[in-house]
C-alpha positions, -999 to 999 in steps of 0.1 A, spaced: 718 693 -890 753 695 -876 751 726 -853 736 728 -819 728 756 -794 725 744 -758 703 760 -731 702 755 -693 666 765 -693 638 747 -711 619 780 -712 647 797 -731 650 767 -755 613 767 -763 613 805 -767 642 804 -791 626 775 -811 594 795 -815 612 826 -826 635 808 -850 607 788 -866 587 820 -870 618 836 -888 619 807 -912 650 789 -896 647 751 -895 655 739 -860 648 707 -840 644 706 -802 666 678 -787 680 669 -753 714 684 -746 740 657 -752 759 645 -721 791 654 -738 781 691 -735 763 691 -701 753 666 -675 722 686 -667 688 680 -681 690 709 -705 675 713 -740 692 722 -773 683 732 -807 699 715 -837 702 734 -869 722 735 -902 756 750 -905 743 776 -930 718 789 -903 746 796 -878 747 834 -882 708 839 -883 706 817 -851 733 837 -833 718 870 -844 684 862 -831 696 849 -798 715 881 -792 687 904 -805 661 887 -783 685 884 -753 680 847 -751 703 830 -725 722 800 -739 751 778 -728 770 778 -762 769 769 -799 786 737 -808 795 716 -839 793 678 -838 824 660 -852 810 639 -881 803 603 -871 813 609 -834 798 620 -802 824 648 -798 813 684 -798 835 714 -805 824 747 -789 821 774 -816 808 803 -795 804 809 -758 770 814 -745 755 841 -723 746 818 -694 765 825 -661 
């Protein structure tokens, strides 16, 4: 799993996890890396192949998220792939 969607709200992260698992998308709930946010947010990790279904579900269900990121292999560096809907 090399993609990550970050949330500012634990409620939004858990809601997204529940809906994605129900839709058959493999995700794992993890703390948001400090490289993305210093807050105590939660994130969902998922495979690169699931990027479009994840984004589509977040938009369809109007789930508020910080952004979608890719981790640079072997490093603690994250590249933002898509801006989120959080203010």
